[in-house]
Backbone as a ProteinNet text record, in pm:
[ID]
protein_1_A
[PRIMARY]
MTKENPYSAREEQIARIAKAMGHPARIAILHFLAKRDSCYFGAIHEELPIAKATVSQHLKELKDAGLIQGEIEPPRVKYCINRANWKMAQYLMSEFFGQLFPEKKERCCE
[TERTIARY]
-921.7	-789.1	-793.5	-720.5	-705.4	-558.7	-527.1	-388.5	-344.8	-438.5	-407	-391.1	-471.5	-465.3	-450.3	-329.2	-305.4	-347.8	-406	-441.4	-591.9	-632	-775	-827.5	-958.3	-1021	-988.2	-981.1	-948.7	-805.6	-711.8	-572.6	-561.3	-634.4	-631.2	-691.7	-797.7	-861.5	-768	-701.8	-606.2	-491.7	-442	-332.6	-375.9	-500.4	-551.5	-558	-602.9	-610	-469.5	-378.3	-241.4	-174	-195.1	-135.5	-190.9	-321.8	-383.9	-330.5	-294.5	-245.1	-92.3	-30.2	115.1	188.9	126.9	194.9	156.2	252.4	221.3	115.5	110.4	8.9	-131.2	-145.3	-276	-317	-221.2	-250.6	-294.9	-227.1	-264.5	-405.7	-438.4	-572.5	-676.3	-648.5	-742.1	-760.7	-651.9	-662.3	-749.3	-724.3	-797.7	-946.9	-979.8	-1119.8	-1188.9	-1115.1	-1174	-1223.6	-1168.5	-1208.1	-1332.3	-1384.6	-1496.2	-1601.4	-1722	-1823.7	-1790.8	-1747.9	-1708.2	-1636	-1566.9	-1505.1	-1476.9	-1451.5	-1427.5	-1279.2	-1254.9	-1118.3	-1028.4	-1076.1	-995.1	-943.2	-1025.9	-983.1	-874	-886.3	-784.1	-654	-662.6	-542.9	-473.7	-550.6	-491.8	-418.9	-462.6	-403.4	-267.7	-249.4	-127	-35.8	93.3	187.6	230.7	132.7	164.3	72	109.8	35.2	-105.2	-196.4	-335.1	-343	-264.1	-266.8	-223.7	-128.6	-80.9	-187.9	-255	-365	-473.1	-505.1	-606.2	-568.7	-443	-397.1	-409.9	-374	-386.4	-533.3	-619.2	-762.6	-816.1	-769.6	-811.8	-772.8	-650.5	-605.3	-691.2	-720.4	-802.5	-945.6	-995.5	-1131.1	-1137.3	-1038.5	-1034.5	-1029.7	-965.2	-957.8	-1085.9	-1174	-1300	-1293.2	-1178.3	-1163.8	-1232.7	-1245.9	-1317.8	-1419.2	-1508.5	-1601.6	-1610.5	-1644.5	-1656.6	-1792.5	-1839.6	-1968.7	-1950.7	-1992.3	-1977.2	-2091.2	-2050.7	-2143.8	-2089.3	-2125.5	-2063.6	-2054.2	-1941.4	-1820.5	-1718.6	-1759.7	-1664.4	-1694.3	-1598	-1615.8	-1598.1	-1691	-1689.3	-1646.8	-1558.6	-1507.3	-1538.7	-1548.3	-1564.8	-1513.9	-1494.3	-1456.9	-1577	-1551.7	-1657.2	-1662.3	-1751.8	-1752.6	-1774.7	-1860.2	-1883.8	-1757.6	-1693.1	-1569.6	-1455.3	-1456.3	-1352.4	-1361.4	-1483.6	-1501.7	-1455.8	-1485.4	-1441.9	-1289.6	-1227.7	-1081.2	-1020.5	-1079.1	-1031.2	-1038.6	-1148.9	-1165.7	-1063.8	-1049.8	-957.6	-813.6	-770.8	-632.7	-608.7	-705.3	-693.5	-686.7	-772.3	-772.1	-640	-591.7	-466.3	-349.5	-334.4	-223.5	-236.8	-359.2	-381.8	-342.3	-363	-326.5	-175.8	-109.6	33.9	111.5	69.1	141.1	47.6	-0.3	-85.8	-6.5	-77.7	-12.2	61.2	192.1	275.2	389.4	442.3	553.8	687.5	681.6	804.5	857.3	987.9	1049.2	1137	1142.4	1219.6	1342.9	1449.2	1570.1	1636.2	1630.9	1697.5	1805
989.7	1033.2	1096.1	1203.8	1269.5	1299.3	1347.1	1383.3	1499.2	1591.3	1706.1	1663.9	1566.5	1518.2	1365.7	1317.9	1173.4	1092.8	1158.2	1089.5	1070.1	957.6	930.8	1012.8	1026.4	1097.6	1028	896.4	818.8	848.1	852	883.8	1023.6	1118.7	1255.6	1262.7	1187.6	1186.3	1126.5	1017.3	955.2	1052	1120	1216.1	1332.2	1379.4	1489.7	1447.2	1325.2	1272.6	1257.9	1199.4	1179	1312.6	1411.2	1543.6	1605.2	1593.8	1651.3	1586.2	1459.8	1388.4	1390.1	1469.7	1469.8	1558.8	1597.5	1679.8	1629.3	1617.6	1565.6	1646.7	1777.5	1859	1820.3	1787.6	1747.7	1611.5	1523.3	1394	1415.2	1505.5	1536.7	1595.7	1682.6	1741.4	1632.1	1542	1432.7	1343.2	1310.7	1231.2	1303.5	1432.2	1513.1	1514.6	1539.1	1546.3	1410.1	1304.7	1170.9	1127.5	1186.3	1151.8	1227.4	1317.1	1402.4	1404.2	1439.6	1460.3	1586.3	1689.2	1815.5	1899.2	2001.7	2095.8	2227.2	2328	2461.2	2483.1	2578.3	2611.8	2632.9	2704.9	2735	2610.5	2507.6	2382.8	2314.7	2321.3	2261.7	2338.8	2470.8	2553.9	2530.2	2515.3	2489.9	2356.2	2260.4	2126.6	2124.1	2211.7	2210.3	2327.3	2302.1	2408.5	2492	2535.1	2615	2736.2	2833.1	2958.6	2936	3026.5	3017.8	3014.9	3100.5	3106.3	2972.5	2906.5	2776.9	2670.1	2671.9	2578.4	2600.6	2725.5	2758.1	2701.7	2713.9	2662.7	2509.9	2443.5	2297.9	2254.7	2325.4	2295.8	2315.5	2419.4	2445.4	2330.6	2281.4	2168.4	2044.5	2015.3	1898.9	1916	2037.9	2067	2058.9	2114.7	2110.1	1966.8	1878.4	1737.2	1662.5	1728.8	1667.3	1578.7	1578.3	1490.8	1547.1	1680	1742.9	1841	1883.7	1988.3	2089.7	2212	2318.7	2383.8	2430.6	2496.6	2626.5	2735	2865.7	2884.5	2908.5	2943.3	3073	3186.6	3314.1	3330.7	3374.9	3416.3	3303.3	3179.1	3067.6	2973.2	2886.3	2781.7	2647.2	2558.2	2424.5	2326.8	2232.9	2135.7	1993.6	1905	1762.6	1682.5	1554.2	1462.9	1451	1457.5	1431.6	1279.6	1216.5	1069.9	999.9	1052.9	989.8	995.1	1110.5	1123.5	1044.4	1034.6	958.3	810.9	758.4	618.5	598.3	695.5	686	691	779.3	789	658.3	602.2	475.6	366.3	361	262.5	283.9	409.4	438.4	405	442.1	416	266.9	198.6	54.8	-16.1	24.2	-32.3	-3.1	119.5	161.5	76.9	62.1	-16.5	-164	-212.5	-350.4	-377.2	-277.1	-291.5	-284.9	-204.5	-187.9	-311.5	-375	-490.7	-608.6	-662	-779.5	-894.8	-988.5	-1104.2	-1183.3	-1178.1	-1252.5	-1315.6	-1418.9	-1485.5	-1428.7	-1351.5	-1292.5	-1184.1	-1170.6	-1062.7	-980.4	-856.3	-764.3	-718.1	-692.9	-629.9	-714.4	-843.1	-925.4	-1008.3
-1935.6	-1973	-2111.8	-2125.6	-2255.3	-2275.5	-2396.6	-2422.7	-2332.9	-2308.1	-2223	-2077	-2035.1	-1897.7	-1900.9	-1884.4	-1896.1	-1772.9	-1671.1	-1547.2	-1537.3	-1483.3	-1465	-1346.9	-1341.3	-1229.1	-1097.8	-1100	-979.9	-934.1	-1028.1	-994.3	-936	-993	-940.6	-800.9	-778.2	-646.9	-541.9	-575.1	-483.3	-453.3	-555.6	-536.6	-447.5	-463.1	-380.8	-233.7	-210.2	-72.9	-14.4	-93.5	-46	-15.3	-100.8	-77.4	51.7	69.6	189.8	316	308.3	425.9	434	347.7	337.3	435.4	543.4	644.2	782.7	873.4	1007.7	1082.4	1060	1128.1	1081.5	954.1	901.5	957.8	973.7	1035	1179.1	1251	1389.4	1394.8	1300.6	1295.1	1270.9	1178.6	1150.6	1272.7	1342.1	1465.6	1568.7	1584.6	1681.2	1647.5	1520.2	1479.4	1483.5	1455.5	1453.1	1591.1	1695.6	1832.8	1878.7	1793.7	1831.6	1720.7	1758	1654.7	1575.9	1646.9	1585	1689.5	1644	1737.5	1665.8	1743.7	1689.5	1661.5	1573.5	1533.8	1655.3	1754.9	1873.1	1942.5	1950.7	2015.1	1933.5	1801.9	1714.7	1731.1	1731.1	1744.7	1878.4	1983.4	2115.4	2120.5	2041.1	2039.5	1969.3	1871.3	1790.1	1825.2	1832.2	1868.3	1746.5	1666.7	1547.6	1540.8	1459.1	1447.2	1393	1429	1382.3	1230.2	1165.7	1019.4	958.2	1022	973.3	992.5	1106.5	1130.8	1024.8	997.9	896.4	760.5	723.9	593.9	588.6	696.4	700.1	693.3	764.2	758.4	616.9	550.3	412.2	320.4	334	250.8	274.6	400.5	433.5	383.3	393.3	346.1	193.4	125.1	-21.6	-73.6	1.9	-36.4	1.1	76.3	114.2	236.7	305	421.6	546.1	551.3	662.6	605.2	689.7	650.4	762.7	725.7	823.3	813.7	926.6	933	1010	949.6	1014.4	1114.1	1237.2	1344.5	1403.6	1342.7	1381	1530.8	1579.4	1506.6	1489.2	1508	1504.1	1388	1362.1	1260.9	1329.4	1302.9	1360.9	1251.1	1285.5	1189.2	1234.6	1135.3	1164.7	1044.5	1067.4	959.4	865.3	735.6	638	621.6	694.6	704.5	571	485.9	355.2	270.3	266.3	188	250.9	383.6	451.7	411.7	407.6	366.9	222.7	136.4	-2.6	-9.6	66.6	68.7	117.2	220.1	275.2	167.9	95.5	-10.8	-122.9	-168.8	-278.6	-243.4	-122.5	-83	-64.4	-7.6	11.3	-124.3	-214.5	-349.4	-419.6	-406.3	-468.9	-420.7	-289.6	-236.7	-272	-279.5	-318.8	-462.9	-549.4	-690.3	-709.9	-630.5	-648.1	-607.9	-501.5	-450.7	-433.1	-545.5	-531.1	-472.3	-415.9	-356.1	-463.9	-459.8	-554.3	-478.4	-532.7	-469.4	-518.1	-624.8	-679.7	-586.8	-585.7	-506.8	-598.8	-570.2	-652.6	-574.6	-647.7	-590.8	-480.5	-489.9	-389.3	-453.7
[MASK]
++++++++++++++++++++++++++++++++++++++++++++++++++++++++++++++++++++++++++++++++++++++++++++++++++++++++++++++

């Protein structure tokens, strides 16, 4: 953390993951990919009732967050879950939620 950037690298990483998962289409893409070792863009597009350009944008967000990876196999692109990053995301989110609401007997707003 610095004065210019008051957030830790961990906080930024958690926010990047949360943002990437912040749209129902991206969750649908992750569900679709999680059921397969890999698949091509066309199969993902056929699964979702949205435009190709929109699917591409959602894939880009997931890829930028490191949750998926793509491999170019001309003329197509094959996608899959980035399993190492997925495990890290799972750990970070689990740790984050555990820190926010530790086991306490106190109740708020009641």
